[in-house]
GUPA-551200 format. One line per field, with one value per atom (N, C-alpha, C): residue number from 1; residue in three letters; chain; atom name; y, x, z. Coordinates in steps of 0.1 Angstrom, whole numbers. Layout:
N
num <- NUM | ...
residu <- ALA | ...
chaine <- A | ...
atome <- CA | ...
yy <- Y | ...
xx <- X | ...
zz <- Z | ...
***
This chain:
160
num <- 1 | 1 | 1 | 2 | 2 | 2 | 3 | 3 | 3 | 4 | 4 | 4 | 5 | 5 | 5 | 6 | 6 | 6 | 7 | 7 | 7 | 8 | 8 | 8 | 9 | 9 | 9 | 10 | 10 | 10 | 11 | 11 | 11 | 12 | 12 | 12 | 13 | 13 | 13 | 14 | 14 | 14 | 15 | 15 | 15 | 16 | 16 | 16 | 17 | 17 | 17 | 18 | 18 | 18 | 19 | 19 | 19 | 20 | 20 | 20 | 21 | 21 | 21 | 22 | 22 | 22 | 23 | 23 | 23 | 24 | 24 | 24 | 25 | 25 | 25 | 26 | 26 | 26 | 27 | 27 | 27 | 28 | 28 | 28 | 29 | 29 | 29 | 30 | 30 | 30 | 31 | 31 | 31 | 32 | 32 | 32 | 33 | 33 | 33 | 34 | 34 | 34 | 35 | 35 | 35 | 36 | 36 | 36 | 37 | 37 | 37 | 38 | 38 | 38 | 39 | 39 | 39 | 40 | 40 | 40 | 41 | 41 | 41 | 42 | 42 | 42 | 43 | 43 | 43 | 44 | 44 | 44 | 45 | 45 | 45 | 46 | 46 | 46 | 47 | 47 | 47 | 48 | 48 | 48 | 49 | 49 | 49 | 50 | 50 | 50 | 51 | 51 | 51 | 52 | 52 | 52 | 53 | 53 | 53 | 54 | 54 | 54 | 55 | 55 | 55 | 56 | 56 | 56 | 57 | 57 | 57 | 58 | 58 | 58 | 59 | 59 | 59 | 60 | 60 | 60 | 61 | 61 | 61 | 62 | 62 | 62 | 63 | 63 | 63 | 64 | 64 | 64 | 65 | 65 | 65 | 66 | 66 | 66 | 67 | 67 | 67 | 68 | 68 | 68 | 69 | 69 | 69 | 70 | 70 | 70 | 71 | 71 | 71 | 72 | 72 | 72 | 73 | 73 | 73 | 74 | 74 | 74 | 75 | 75 | 75 | 76 | 76 | 76 | 77 | 77 | 77 | 78 | 78 | 78 | 79 | 79 | 79 | 80 | 80 | 80 | 81 | 81 | 81 | 82 | 82 | 82 | 83 | 83 | 83 | 84 | 84 | 84 | 85 | 85 | 85 | 86 | 86 | 86 | 87 | 87 | 87 | 88 | 88 | 88 | 89 | 89 | 89 | 90 | 90 | 90 | 91 | 91 | 91 | 92 | 92 | 92 | 93 | 93 | 93 | 94 | 94 | 94 | 95 | 95 | 95 | 96 | 96 | 96 | 97 | 97 | 97 | 98 | 98 | 98 | 99 | 99 | 99 | 100 | 100 | 100 | 101 | 101 | 101 | 102 | 102 | 102 | 103 | 103 | 103 | 104 | 104 | 104 | 105 | 105 | 105 | 106 | 106 | 106 | 107 | 107 | 107 | 108 | 108 | 108 | 109 | 109 | 109 | 110 | 110 | 110 | 111 | 111 | 111 | 112 | 112 | 112 | 113 | 113 | 113 | 114 | 114 | 114 | 115 | 115 | 115 | 116 | 116 | 116 | 117 | 117 | 117 | 118 | 118 | 118 | 119 | 119 | 119 | 120 | 120 | 120 | 121 | 121 | 121 | 122 | 122 | 122 | 123 | 123 | 123 | 124 | 124 | 124 | 125 | 125 | 125 | 126 | 126 | 126 | 127 | 127 | 127 | 128 | 128 | 128 | 129 | 129 | 129 | 130 | 130 | 130 | 131 | 131 | 131 | 132 | 132 | 132 | 133 | 133 | 133 | 134 | 134 | 134 | 135 | 135 | 135 | 136 | 136 | 136 | 137 | 137 | 137 | 138 | 138 | 138 | 139 | 139 | 139 | 140 | 140 | 140 | 141 | 141 | 141 | 142 | 142 | 142 | 143 | 143 | 143 | 144 | 144 | 144 | 145 | 145 | 145 | 146 | 146 | 146 | 147 | 147 | 147 | 148 | 148 | 148 | 149 | 149 | 149 | 150 | 150 | 150 | 151 | 151 | 151 | 152 | 152 | 152 | 153 | 153 | 153 | 154 | 154 | 154 | 155 | 155 | 155 | 156 | 156 | 156 | 157 | 157 | 157 | 158 | 158 | 158 | 159 | 159 | 159 | 160 | 160 | 160
residu <- MET | MET | MET | THR | THR | THR | LEU | LEU | LEU | SER | SER | SER | ILE | ILE | ILE | GLY | GLY | GLY | ASP | ASP | ASP | ASN | ASN | ASN | ILE | ILE | ILE | PRO | PRO | PRO | ASP | ASP | ASP | ILE | ILE | ILE | GLU | GLU | GLU | LEU | LEU | LEU | PHE | PHE | PHE | VAL | VAL | VAL | MET | MET | MET | GLY | GLY | GLY | ALA | ALA | ALA | GLU | GLU | GLU | GLY | GLY | GLY | PRO | PRO | PRO | GLN | GLN | GLN | LYS | LYS | LYS | VAL | VAL | VAL | SER | SER | SER | THR | THR | THR | GLY | GLY | GLY | GLU | GLU | GLU | LEU | LEU | LEU | LEU | LEU | LEU | GLY | GLY | GLY | THR | THR | THR | GLY | GLY | GLY | LYS | LYS | LYS | VAL | VAL | VAL | VAL | VAL | VAL | LEU | LEU | LEU | PHE | PHE | PHE | ALA | ALA | ALA | VAL | VAL | VAL | PRO | PRO | PRO | GLY | GLY | GLY | ALA | ALA | ALA | PHE | PHE | PHE | THR | THR | THR | PRO | PRO | PRO | GLY | GLY | GLY | CYS | CYS | CYS | SER | SER | SER | ARG | ARG | ARG | VAL | VAL | VAL | HIS | HIS | HIS | LEU | LEU | LEU | PRO | PRO | PRO | GLY | GLY | GLY | PHE | PHE | PHE | VAL | VAL | VAL | GLN | GLN | GLN | GLN | GLN | GLN | ALA | ALA | ALA | GLN | GLN | GLN | ASP | ASP | ASP | VAL | VAL | VAL | THR | THR | THR | ASP | ASP | ASP | LYS | LYS | LYS | GLY | GLY | GLY | VAL | VAL | VAL | ASP | ASP | ASP | ARG | ARG | ARG | ILE | ILE | ILE | VAL | VAL | VAL | CYS | CYS | CYS | VAL | VAL | VAL | SER | SER | SER | VAL | VAL | VAL | ASN | ASN | ASN | ASP | ASP | ASP | ALA | ALA | ALA | PHE | PHE | PHE | VAL | VAL | VAL | MET | MET | MET | GLY | GLY | GLY | ALA | ALA | ALA | TRP | TRP | TRP | GLY | GLY | GLY | GLU | GLU | GLU | ASP | ASP | ASP | GLN | GLN | GLN | GLY | GLY | GLY | VAL | VAL | VAL | GLY | GLY | GLY | GLU | GLU | GLU | SER | SER | SER | ILE | ILE | ILE | VAL | VAL | VAL | MET | MET | MET | LEU | LEU | LEU | ALA | ALA | ALA | ASP | ASP | ASP | GLY | GLY | GLY | ASN | ASN | ASN | GLY | GLY | GLY | ALA | ALA | ALA | PHE | PHE | PHE | THR | THR | THR | GLU | GLU | GLU | ALA | ALA | ALA | MET | MET | MET | GLY | GLY | GLY | HIS | HIS | HIS | VAL | VAL | VAL | MET | MET | MET | ASP | ASP | ASP | GLY | GLY | GLY | SER | SER | SER | GLY | GLY | GLY | PHE | PHE | PHE | GLY | GLY | GLY | LEU | LEU | LEU | GLY | GLY | GLY | ILE | ILE | ILE | ARG | ARG | ARG | SER | SER | SER | LYS | LYS | LYS | ARG | ARG | ARG | TYR | TYR | TYR | ALA | ALA | ALA | ALA | ALA | ALA | ILE | ILE | ILE | ILE | ILE | ILE | ASP | ASP | ASP | ASN | ASN | ASN | GLY | GLY | GLY | VAL | VAL | VAL | ILE | ILE | ILE | THR | THR | THR | SER | SER | SER | LEU | LEU | LEU | ASP | ASP | ASP | ILE | ILE | ILE | ASP | ASP | ASP | GLU | GLU | GLU | THR | THR | THR | GLY | GLY | GLY | GLY | GLY | GLY | VAL | VAL | VAL | GLU | GLU | GLU | VAL | VAL | VAL | SER | SER | SER | SER | SER | SER | CYS | CYS | CYS | SER | SER | SER | ALA | ALA | ALA | VAL | VAL | VAL | LEU | LEU | LEU | GLY | GLY | GLY | ARG | ARG | ARG | LEU | LEU | LEU
chaine <- A | A | A | A | A | A | A | A | A | A | A | A | A | A | A | A | A | A | A | A | A | A | A | A | A | A | A | A | A | A | A | A | A | A | A | A | A | A | A | A | A | A | A | A | A | A | A | A | A | A | A | A | A | A | A | A | A | A | A | A | A | A | A | A | A | A | A | A | A | A | A | A | A | A | A | A | A | A | A | A | A | A | A | A | A | A | A | A | A | A | A | A | A | A | A | A | A | A | A | A | A | A | A | A | A | A | A | A | A | A | A | A | A | A | A | A | A | A | A | A | A | A | A | A | A | A | A | A | A | A | A | A | A | A | A | A | A | A | A | A | A | A | A | A | A | A | A | A | A | A | A | A | A | A | A | A | A | A | A | A | A | A | A | A | A | A | A | A | A | A | A | A | A | A | A | A | A | A | A | A | A | A | A | A | A | A | A | A | A | A | A | A | A | A | A | A | A | A | A | A | A | A | A | A | A | A | A | A | A | A | A | A | A | A | A | A | A | A | A | A | A | A | A | A | A | A | A | A | A | A | A | A | A | A | A | A | A | A | A | A | A | A | A | A | A | A | A | A | A | A | A | A | A | A | A | A | A | A | A | A | A | A | A | A | A | A | A | A | A | A | A | A | A | A | A | A | A | A | A | A | A | A | A | A | A | A | A | A | A | A | A | A | A | A | A | A | A | A | A | A | A | A | A | A | A | A | A | A | A | A | A | A | A | A | A | A | A | A | A | A | A | A | A | A | A | A | A | A | A | A | A | A | A | A | A | A | A | A | A | A | A | A | A | A | A | A | A | A | A | A | A | A | A | A | A | A | A | A | A | A | A | A | A | A | A | A | A | A | A | A | A | A | A | A | A | A | A | A | A | A | A | A | A | A | A | A | A | A | A | A | A | A | A | A | A | A | A | A | A | A | A | A | A | A | A | A | A | A | A | A | A | A | A | A | A | A | A | A | A | A | A | A | A | A | A | A | A | A | A | A | A | A | A | A | A | A | A | A | A | A | A | A | A | A | A | A | A | A | A | A | A | A | A | A | A | A | A | A | A | A | A | A | A | A | A | A | A | A | A | A | A | A | A | A | A | A | A | A | A | A
atome <- N | CA | C | N | CA | C | N | CA | C | N | CA | C | N | CA | C | N | CA | C | N | CA | C | N | CA | C | N | CA | C | N | CA | C | N | CA | C | N | CA | C | N | CA | C | N | CA | C | N | CA | C | N | CA | C | N | CA | C | N | CA | C | N | CA | C | N | CA | C | N | CA | C | N | CA | C | N | CA | C | N | CA | C | N | CA | C | N | CA | C | N | CA | C | N | CA | C | N | CA | C | N | CA | C | N | CA | C | N | CA | C | N | CA | C | N | CA | C | N | CA | C | N | CA | C | N | CA | C | N | CA | C | N | CA | C | N | CA | C | N | CA | C | N | CA | C | N | CA | C | N | CA | C | N | CA | C | N | CA | C | N | CA | C | N | CA | C | N | CA | C | N | CA | C | N | CA | C | N | CA | C | N | CA | C | N | CA | C | N | CA | C | N | CA | C | N | CA | C | N | CA | C | N | CA | C | N | CA | C | N | CA | C | N | CA | C | N | CA | C | N | CA | C | N | CA | C | N | CA | C | N | CA | C | N | CA | C | N | CA | C | N | CA | C | N | CA | C | N | CA | C | N | CA | C | N | CA | C | N | CA | C | N | CA | C | N | CA | C | N | CA | C | N | CA | C | N | CA | C | N | CA | C | N | CA | C | N | CA | C | N | CA | C | N | CA | C | N | CA | C | N | CA | C | N | CA | C | N | CA | C | N | CA | C | N | CA | C | N | CA | C | N | CA | C | N | CA | C | N | CA | C | N | CA | C | N | CA | C | N | CA | C | N | CA | C | N | CA | C | N | CA | C | N | CA | C | N | CA | C | N | CA | C | N | CA | C | N | CA | C | N | CA | C | N | CA | C | N | CA | C | N | CA | C | N | CA | C | N | CA | C | N | CA | C | N | CA | C | N | CA | C | N | CA | C | N | CA | C | N | CA | C | N | CA | C | N | CA | C | N | CA | C | N | CA | C | N | CA | C | N | CA | C | N | CA | C | N | CA | C | N | CA | C | N | CA | C | N | CA | C | N | CA | C | N | CA | C | N | CA | C | N | CA | C | N | CA | C | N | CA | C | N | CA | C | N | CA | C | N | CA | C | N | CA | C | N | CA | C | N | CA | C | N | CA | C | N | CA | C | N | CA | C | N | CA | C | N | CA | C | N | CA | C | N | CA | C | N | CA | C | N | CA | C | N | CA | C | N | CA | C | N | CA | C | N | CA | C | N | CA | C | N | CA | C | N | CA | C | N | CA | C | N | CA | C | N | CA | C
yy <- -1850 | -1839 | -1829 | -1825 | -1815 | -1801 | -1792 | -1778 | -1771 | -1761 | -1753 | -1739 | -1731 | -1717 | -1716 | -1707 | -1705 | -1712 | -1722 | -1729 | -1722 | -1725 | -1719 | -1727 | -1720 | -1727 | -1736 | -1748 | -1756 | -1750 | -1753 | -1748 | -1760 | -1760 | -1772 | -1766 | -1773 | -1768 | -1773 | -1764 | -1767 | -1760 | -1759 | -1753 | -1744 | -1734 | -1725 | -1726 | -1723 | -1722 | -1709 | -1708 | -1696 | -1695 | -1684 | -1682 | -1693 | -1698 | -1708 | -1723 | -1724 | -1737 | -1737 | -1749 | -1749 | -1743 | -1735 | -1729 | -1733 | -1737 | -1740 | -1728 | -1730 | -1719 | -1726 | -1718 | -1723 | -1717 | -1726 | -1721 | -1712 | -1715 | -1706 | -1692 | -1690 | -1676 | -1671 | -1679 | -1675 | -1671 | -1680 | -1679 | -1673 | -1671 | -1667 | -1653 | -1644 | -1630 | -1622 | -1613 | -1605 | -1612 | -1607 | -1613 | -1621 | -1633 | -1642 | -1649 | -1650 | -1659 | -1671 | -1683 | -1695 | -1703 | -1708 | -1717 | -1729 | -1741 | -1754 | -1760 | -1766 | -1773 | -1787 | -1796 | -1810 | -1813 | -1804 | -1807 | -1796 | -1792 | -1783 | -1789 | -1781 | -1784 | -1793 | -1796 | -1803 | -1794 | -1799 | -1790 | -1779 | -1783 | -1773 | -1763 | -1768 | -1759 | -1749 | -1754 | -1746 | -1737 | -1741 | -1734 | -1724 | -1727 | -1719 | -1714 | -1723 | -1719 | -1709 | -1713 | -1704 | -1692 | -1693 | -1681 | -1671 | -1675 | -1666 | -1657 | -1663 | -1656 | -1647 | -1652 | -1644 | -1631 | -1633 | -1622 | -1612 | -1617 | -1608 | -1606 | -1608 | -1607 | -1592 | -1582 | -1569 | -1566 | -1571 | -1570 | -1576 | -1587 | -1594 | -1585 | -1580 | -1572 | -1559 | -1554 | -1541 | -1543 | -1555 | -1557 | -1559 | -1556 | -1557 | -1570 | -1578 | -1590 | -1588 | -1593 | -1591 | -1601 | -1613 | -1623 | -1633 | -1638 | -1648 | -1660 | -1672 | -1684 | -1695 | -1702 | -1714 | -1726 | -1736 | -1748 | -1760 | -1769 | -1782 | -1793 | -1805 | -1816 | -1819 | -1811 | -1812 | -1807 | -1810 | -1805 | -1790 | -1784 | -1770 | -1768 | -1777 | -1776 | -1775 | -1783 | -1783 | -1771 | -1767 | -1755 | -1742 | -1742 | -1731 | -1730 | -1742 | -1742 | -1738 | -1743 | -1740 | -1725 | -1719 | -1705 | -1697 | -1701 | -1694 | -1696 | -1708 | -1711 | -1702 | -1700 | -1692 | -1677 | -1673 | -1658 | -1653 | -1660 | -1656 | -1644 | -1644 | -1633 | -1633 | -1621 | -1619 | -1619 | -1620 | -1619 | -1630 | -1642 | -1654 | -1662 | -1667 | -1676 | -1690 | -1697 | -1710 | -1720 | -1726 | -1733 | -1748 | -1755 | -1769 | -1778 | -1786 | -1795 | -1809 | -1811 | -1824 | -1836 | -1837 | -1849 | -1849 | -1838 | -1838 | -1835 | -1831 | -1829 | -1818 | -1807 | -1796 | -1800 | -1806 | -1811 | -1820 | -1829 | -1838 | -1831 | -1821 | -1813 | -1805 | -1801 | -1793 | -1802 | -1815 | -1825 | -1825 | -1821 | -1820 | -1829 | -1841 | -1850 | -1856 | -1857 | -1863 | -1875 | -1886 | -1898 | -1897 | -1893 | -1893 | -1905 | -1916 | -1927 | -1933 | -1932 | -1937 | -1929 | -1918 | -1910 | -1910 | -1918 | -1918 | -1907 | -1900 | -1888 | -1891 | -1902 | -1905 | -1896 | -1894 | -1886 | -1871 | -1863 | -1849 | -1841 | -1828 | -1820 | -1818 | -1817 | -1812 | -1798 | -1793 | -1779 | -1771 | -1761 | -1752 | -1738 | -1729 | -1715 | -1711 | -1705 | -1701 | -1686 | -1679 | -1666 | -1667 | -1663 | -1665 | -1651 | -1648 | -1635 | -1638 | -1634 | -1636 | -1650 | -1660 | -1674 | -1681 | -1674 | -1680 | -1681 | -1692 | -1694 | -1687 | -1677 | -1670 | -1673 | -1680 | -1685 | -1697 | -1707 | -1719 | -1725 | -1726 | -1732 | -1742 | -1754 | -1766 | -1770 | -1772 | -1776 | -1792 | -1797 | -1811 | -1819 | -1813 | -1820 | -1820 | -1814 | -1813 | -1801 | -1794 | -1782 | -1770 | -1759 | -1747 | -1736 | -1737 | -1728 | -1720 | -1726 | -1719 | -1715 | -1721 | -1718 | -1709 | -1704 | -1696 | -1682 | -1675 | -1661 | -1652 | -1653 | -1645 | -1648 | -1661 | -1664 | -1659 | -1660 | -1654 | -1639 | -1632 | -1618 | -1614 | -1622 | -1620 | -1621 | -1629 | -1631 | -1622 | -1614 | -1605 | -1592
xx <- -336 | -345 | -342 | -351 | -350 | -352 | -343 | -345 | -354 | -361 | -370 | -370 | -379 | -381 | -383 | -376 | -377 | -366 | -359 | -349 | -336 | -327 | -314 | -305 | -295 | -286 | -277 | -273 | -264 | -250 | -243 | -230 | -220 | -214 | -206 | -192 | -181 | -168 | -166 | -164 | -161 | -149 | -146 | -134 | -137 | -128 | -127 | -113 | -110 | -96 | -91 | -80 | -73 | -60 | -52 | -40 | -29 | -30 | -21 | -26 | -39 | -45 | -58 | -64 | -77 | -77 | -87 | -89 | -102 | -102 | -114 | -123 | -136 | -146 | -158 | -164 | -176 | -188 | -197 | -209 | -218 | -216 | -223 | -219 | -206 | -200 | -203 | -200 | -201 | -215 | -224 | -238 | -247 | -242 | -250 | -251 | -243 | -244 | -248 | -257 | -261 | -270 | -272 | -281 | -273 | -276 | -268 | -277 | -272 | -278 | -269 | -274 | -267 | -274 | -265 | -271 | -262 | -269 | -262 | -263 | -252 | -252 | -248 | -252 | -248 | -233 | -227 | -212 | -206 | -194 | -185 | -182 | -182 | -178 | -189 | -200 | -211 | -218 | -225 | -231 | -241 | -251 | -261 | -255 | -246 | -239 | -230 | -223 | -213 | -218 | -229 | -234 | -245 | -252 | -264 | -263 | -262 | -264 | -254 | -241 | -231 | -229 | -229 | -228 | -239 | -251 | -261 | -258 | -253 | -249 | -237 | -227 | -216 | -220 | -228 | -233 | -242 | -249 | -259 | -255 | -243 | -238 | -241 | -238 | -240 | -255 | -264 | -278 | -282 | -277 | -280 | -275 | -263 | -258 | -265 | -269 | -277 | -290 | -295 | -308 | -305 | -293 | -290 | -284 | -279 | -273 | -258 | -254 | -240 | -230 | -235 | -226 | -234 | -228 | -233 | -224 | -230 | -222 | -227 | -218 | -221 | -215 | -223 | -218 | -220 | -211 | -211 | -204 | -208 | -201 | -189 | -179 | -166 | -156 | -143 | -132 | -129 | -121 | -117 | -109 | -101 | -93 | -101 | -111 | -121 | -129 | -134 | -142 | -134 | -121 | -113 | -110 | -107 | -105 | -117 | -129 | -141 | -144 | -142 | -144 | -135 | -122 | -113 | -118 | -122 | -126 | -138 | -147 | -159 | -158 | -146 | -144 | -152 | -153 | -160 | -154 | -141 | -134 | -138 | -141 | -145 | -160 | -168 | -182 | -190 | -184 | -191 | -181 | -185 | -177 | -179 | -169 | -170 | -167 | -178 | -177 | -177 | -167 | -165 | -170 | -180 | -186 | -182 | -169 | -162 | -168 | -172 | -177 | -193 | -199 | -213 | -220 | -212 | -218 | -228 | -225 | -235 | -247 | -245 | -257 | -266 | -260 | -267 | -275 | -268 | -274 | -286 | -285 | -296 | -307 | -304 | -315 | -317 | -307 | -309 | -299 | -298 | -289 | -296 | -288 | -293 | -283 | -289 | -281 | -279 | -267 | -263 | -255 | -256 | -248 | -251 | -264 | -268 | -261 | -256 | -249 | -234 | -229 | -215 | -210 | -220 | -216 | -216 | -222 | -222 | -232 | -230 | -239 | -235 | -245 | -243 | -255 | -255 | -265 | -276 | -288 | -299 | -295 | -301 | -299 | -310 | -305 | -314 | -308 | -317 | -312 | -320 | -312 | -318 | -314 | -323 | -320 | -319 | -308 | -306 | -304 | -311 | -310 | -306 | -293 | -287 | -289 | -286 | -286 | -299 | -310 | -323 | -327 | -332 | -336 | -349 | -350 | -362 | -368 | -361 | -366 | -357 | -364 | -357 | -365 | -358 | -365 | -356 | -361 | -354 | -359 | -349 | -352 | -353 | -364 | -366 | -365 | -366 | -366 | -352 | -342 | -329 | -326 | -336 | -334 | -328 | -326 | -322 | -333 | -343 | -354 | -356 | -361 | -364 | -352 | -340 | -328 | -319 | -324 | -315 | -314 | -304 | -302 | -314 | -319 | -331 | -343 | -345 | -356 | -353 | -340 | -336 | -339 | -335 | -336 | -351 | -360 | -374 | -379 | -372 | -376 | -369 | -359 | -352 | -360
zz <- 1166 | 1166 | 1156 | 1148 | 1138 | 1144 | 1143 | 1148 | 1138 | 1144 | 1136 | 1141 | 1135 | 1139 | 1154 | 1161 | 1175 | 1183 | 1177 | 1184 | 1183 | 1193 | 1194 | 1185 | 1178 | 1170 | 1178 | 1174 | 1182 | 1183 | 1194 | 1196 | 1194 | 1182 | 1178 | 1174 | 1176 | 1172 | 1158 | 1148 | 1134 | 1130 | 1117 | 1112 | 1100 | 1099 | 1087 | 1083 | 1070 | 1065 | 1068 | 1075 | 1078 | 1070 | 1072 | 1065 | 1069 | 1081 | 1086 | 1085 | 1079 | 1079 | 1086 | 1088 | 1095 | 1109 | 1111 | 1124 | 1130 | 1143 | 1150 | 1152 | 1151 | 1154 | 1161 | 1169 | 1176 | 1169 | 1165 | 1158 | 1168 | 1181 | 1190 | 1189 | 1187 | 1186 | 1171 | 1161 | 1147 | 1144 | 1148 | 1144 | 1155 | 1167 | 1178 | 1181 | 1174 | 1177 | 1164 | 1165 | 1154 | 1145 | 1133 | 1123 | 1113 | 1111 | 1103 | 1093 | 1080 | 1070 | 1069 | 1072 | 1071 | 1060 | 1050 | 1040 | 1040 | 1038 | 1038 | 1024 | 1020 | 1007 | 1009 | 1000 | 1001 | 999 | 991 | 989 | 980 | 985 | 977 | 963 | 953 | 940 | 933 | 939 | 932 | 923 | 913 | 903 | 908 | 915 | 919 | 929 | 937 | 947 | 940 | 930 | 924 | 912 | 906 | 895 | 899 | 910 | 914 | 928 | 938 | 952 | 957 | 958 | 962 | 954 | 940 | 932 | 934 | 937 | 940 | 952 | 963 | 975 | 972 | 964 | 961 | 954 | 943 | 935 | 943 | 953 | 960 | 974 | 978 | 992 | 997 | 989 | 993 | 995 | 987 | 989 | 1002 | 1006 | 1018 | 1030 | 1030 | 1041 | 1042 | 1030 | 1030 | 1038 | 1039 | 1047 | 1062 | 1066 | 1081 | 1085 | 1076 | 1080 | 1083 | 1094 | 1098 | 1092 | 1089 | 1083 | 1075 | 1064 | 1056 | 1058 | 1060 | 1063 | 1054 | 1048 | 1040 | 1047 | 1050 | 1057 | 1048 | 1049 | 1041 | 1049 | 1047 | 1052 | 1043 | 1044 | 1038 | 1048 | 1045 | 1054 | 1050 | 1059 | 1058 | 1045 | 1041 | 1029 | 1017 | 1016 | 1005 | 1005 | 1017 | 1017 | 1014 | 1018 | 1015 | 1000 | 994 | 979 | 971 | 976 | 969 | 970 | 981 | 983 | 974 | 972 | 963 | 949 | 945 | 932 | 928 | 938 | 936 | 938 | 942 | 944 | 956 | 966 | 978 | 985 | 986 | 993 | 1008 | 1013 | 1027 | 1028 | 1017 | 1018 | 1025 | 1024 | 1030 | 1038 | 1049 | 1057 | 1053 | 1049 | 1044 | 1056 | 1061 | 1073 | 1070 | 1075 | 1073 | 1084 | 1081 | 1090 | 1087 | 1087 | 1082 | 1087 | 1100 | 1106 | 1106 | 1101 | 1100 | 1114 | 1124 | 1137 | 1138 | 1131 | 1131 | 1123 | 1112 | 1103 | 1111 | 1119 | 1127 | 1138 | 1145 | 1155 | 1150 | 1138 | 1131 | 1128 | 1126 | 1122 | 1107 | 1099 | 1085 | 1077 | 1082 | 1075 | 1063 | 1052 | 1039 | 1036 | 1033 | 1029 | 1014 | 1010 | 996 | 992 | 999 | 996 | 982 | 978 | 965 | 954 | 956 | 946 | 949 | 959 | 962 | 971 | 977 | 986 | 1000 | 1005 | 1019 | 1026 | 1039 | 1047 | 1044 | 1041 | 1038 | 1044 | 1042 | 1046 | 1036 | 1040 | 1031 | 1028 | 1017 | 1012 | 1019 | 1027 | 1034 | 1036 | 1040 | 1043 | 1056 | 1065 | 1078 | 1080 | 1086 | 1091 | 1107 | 1112 | 1127 | 1133 | 1143 | 1150 | 1165 | 1168 | 1181 | 1186 | 1177 | 1180 | 1179 | 1176 | 1174 | 1160 | 1156 | 1142 | 1140 | 1131 | 1128 | 1115 | 1106 | 1093 | 1090 | 1084 | 1080 | 1069 | 1057 | 1045 | 1039 | 1037 | 1032 | 1018 | 1009 | 996 | 997 | 999 | 1001 | 988 | 976 | 964 | 957 | 964 | 958 | 950 | 946 | 938 | 947 | 940 | 947 | 946 | 954 | 953 | 965 | 976 | 988 | 996 | 993 | 999 | 991 | 980 | 971 | 977 | 973 | 978 | 975 | 963 | 960 | 969 | 973 | 982 | 996 | 1000 | 1013 | 1014 | 1003 | 1003 | 1004 | 999 | 1000 | 1015 | 1023 | 1037 | 1047 | 1042 | 1051 | 1053
***
């Protein structure tokens, strides 16, 4: 089942990189309180994700939070070590939570699985951006063509 506007965000146990290593987090807690912008990418360190998608959110994080957003979260089907390293490489700092969906459980629960095996990526997430208000999806836009258009930070800012 594909989740859409009006649906509750799934509560799945995932990981973020902490000072002592990977730390478990509940998506129900992380995404379920306050106003959250969640964006999903097919893979850390991949060209579109590293050149356009994540950098746009890094550069405009303050603009997003100025619109009343409590937290910005980037999720990818990568492990916490990779997400932590990618966040460091991109200068994310404290502005964006780098959420590791290593087994793809959250991506599957959202219904946005992409088969990237033709590119050697395996099962990944489609590229999308969601606005979540107290656990309810209020906006969800998926880049079906593989580009970074409707899920870009600029596009999200226009919907906030």
